[in-house]
PAVEXTI-553640 format. One line per 4 residues: number of its first residue (from 1); their letters; for each residue x, y, z of C-alpha. Coordinates in nm, 3 decimals. Layout:
BEGIN
NUM) a) X:Y:Z ~ ...
//
This chain:
BEGIN
1) xxxx) 2.125:-1.799:4.551 ~ 2.014:-2.095:4.341 ~ 1.760:-2.080:4.061 ~ 1.471:-2.217:4.270
5) xxxx) 1.528:-1.962:4.548 ~ 1.535:-1.682:4.291 ~ 1.202:-1.792:4.149 ~ 1.035:-1.854:4.486
9) xxxx) 1.129:-1.504:4.602 ~ 1.016:-1.320:4.289 ~ 0.695:-1.184:4.141 ~ 0.602:-1.476:3.917
13) xxxx) 0.343:-1.743:3.864 ~ 0.451:-2.099:3.789 ~ 0.302:-2.420:3.657 ~ 0.390:-2.766:3.790
17) xxxx) 0.661:-2.967:3.621 ~ 0.577:-3.184:3.324 ~ 0.930:-3.325:3.292 ~ 1.251:-3.239:3.115
21) xxxx) 1.308:-3.155:2.749 ~ 1.434:-3.438:2.531 ~ 1.760:-3.260:2.443 ~ 2.048:-3.203:2.688
25) xxxx) 2.008:-2.881:2.888 ~ 2.223:-2.696:3.144 ~ 2.191:-2.803:3.508 ~ 2.020:-2.481:3.622
29) xxxx) 1.756:-2.514:3.351 ~ 1.707:-2.881:3.445 ~ 1.651:-2.772:3.808 ~ 1.384:-2.531:3.684
33) xxxx) 1.206:-2.792:3.470 ~ 1.224:-3.052:3.748 ~ 1.005:-2.817:3.956 ~ 0.811:-2.612:3.700
37) xxxx) 0.692:-2.644:3.342 ~ 0.678:-2.268:3.288 ~ 0.686:-1.937:3.471 ~ 0.554:-1.588:3.406
41) xxxx) 0.752:-1.307:3.566 ~ 0.562:-0.983:3.635 ~ 0.233:-1.103:3.484 ~ 0.067:-0.761:3.526
45) xxxx) 0.366:-0.545:3.431 ~ 0.427:-0.372:3.101 ~ 0.696:-0.631:3.022 ~ 0.594:-0.977:3.133
49) xxxx) 0.851:-1.253:3.072 ~ 0.732:-1.609:3.007 ~ 0.968:-1.904:3.044 ~ 0.851:-2.156:2.785
53) xxxx) 0.740:-2.512:2.862 ~ 1.002:-2.788:2.828 ~ 0.883:-2.882:2.477 ~ 1.122:-2.615:2.349
57) xxxx) 1.088:-2.511:1.985 ~ 1.385:-2.433:1.764 ~ 1.427:-2.059:1.738 ~ 1.455:-2.072:1.357
61) xxxx) 1.090:-2.175:1.341 ~ 0.968:-1.944:1.619 ~ 1.150:-1.631:1.498 ~ 1.173:-1.679:1.120
65) xxxx) 0.909:-1.949:1.058 ~ 1.157:-2.164:0.865 ~ 1.470:-2.375:0.902 ~ 1.752:-2.137:0.816
69) xxxx) 1.995:-2.429:0.787 ~ 2.244:-2.212:0.971 ~ 2.487:-2.413:1.186 ~ 2.511:-2.123:1.433
73) xxxx) 2.139:-2.127:1.513 ~ 2.060:-2.497:1.459 ~ 2.075:-2.558:1.834 ~ 1.908:-2.239:1.953
77) xxxx) 1.572:-2.282:2.125 ~ 1.311:-2.020:2.215 ~ 1.326:-2.007:2.595 ~ 1.164:-1.676:2.692
81) xxxx) 0.895:-1.465:2.529 ~ 0.817:-1.104:2.616 ~ 0.571:-0.931:2.385 ~ 0.727:-0.966:2.037
85) xxxx) 1.072:-1.042:2.178 ~ 1.230:-1.388:2.197 ~ 1.529:-1.491:2.407 ~ 1.695:-1.807:2.279
89) xxxx) 1.919:-2.050:2.462 ~ 2.209:-2.219:2.285 ~ 2.195:-2.594:2.351 ~ 2.491:-2.689:2.131
93) xxxx) 2.755:-2.866:2.341 ~ 3.061:-2.646:2.372 ~ 3.179:-2.321:2.528 ~ 2.853:-2.130:2.460
97) xxxx) 2.625:-2.409:2.591 ~ 2.350:-2.237:2.792 ~ 2.421:-1.886:2.662 ~ 2.107:-1.678:2.606
101) xxxx) 2.069:-1.446:2.307 ~ 1.837:-1.174:2.183 ~ 1.651:-1.334:1.894 ~ 1.455:-1.048:1.744
105) xxxx) 1.381:-1.110:1.376 ~ 1.592:-0.819:1.246 ~ 1.915:-0.942:1.408 ~ 1.854:-1.318:1.418
109) xxxx) 2.071:-1.534:1.433 ~ 2.360:-1.320:1.552 ~ 2.573:-1.459:1.835 ~ 2.797:-1.173:1.942
113) xxxx) 2.839:-0.928:2.228 ~ 2.550:-0.715:2.100 ~ 2.301:-1.001:2.121 ~ 2.437:-1.193:2.423
117) xxxx) 2.195:-1.143:2.712 ~ 2.326:-1.391:2.970 ~ 2.583:-1.668:2.999 ~ 2.346:-1.895:3.193
121) xxxx) 1.979:-1.947:3.270 ~ 2.041:-1.834:3.628 ~ 2.200:-1.509:3.510 ~ 1.905:-1.455:3.277
125) xxxx) 1.655:-1.500:3.562 ~ 1.855:-1.261:3.781 ~ 1.837:-0.997:3.507 ~ 1.464:-1.055:3.450
129) xxxx) 1.400:-1.012:3.824 ~ 1.617:-0.700:3.841 ~ 1.421:-0.545:3.550 ~ 1.101:-0.561:3.755
133) xxxx) 0.901:-0.595:3.434 ~ 0.975:-0.230:3.354 ~ 1.194:-0.271:3.046 ~ 1.364:-0.495:2.793
137) xxxx) 1.688:-0.479:2.992 ~ 1.918:-0.604:2.715 ~ 1.825:-0.328:2.469 ~ 2.045:-0.020:2.524
141) xxx) 1.843:0.284:2.627 ~ 1.521:0.087:2.675 ~ 1.346:0.214:2.986
//
């Protein structure tokens, strides 16, 4: 199932497209932004996930309120917000392009198996939908 079908068949509200971000993004995220500017999954659930508008902000500034000058996080952008949680997408060209990471302040910016949430935007959306807004699915034991 493609990204647009996933969104159309889920419990979410969307806003019309306002265009693409200025930086290169993965194809599935471009498909999303070509149709929508943002989306809120499970708006009335305990855990509501908001896909940010295409004017993506660097995660350093969103999570830590400063430029960490860390080459590992220099190309991470805040893509999803859920309460006080941030999910970042890596937009650095290379093998981890499009990977999505947990970007909570106490572990930011760690790019390892413990913080990897999804290897693509589509996989991230699939996991958000599967969670049903009931939990922070990437945190072990969170129900």
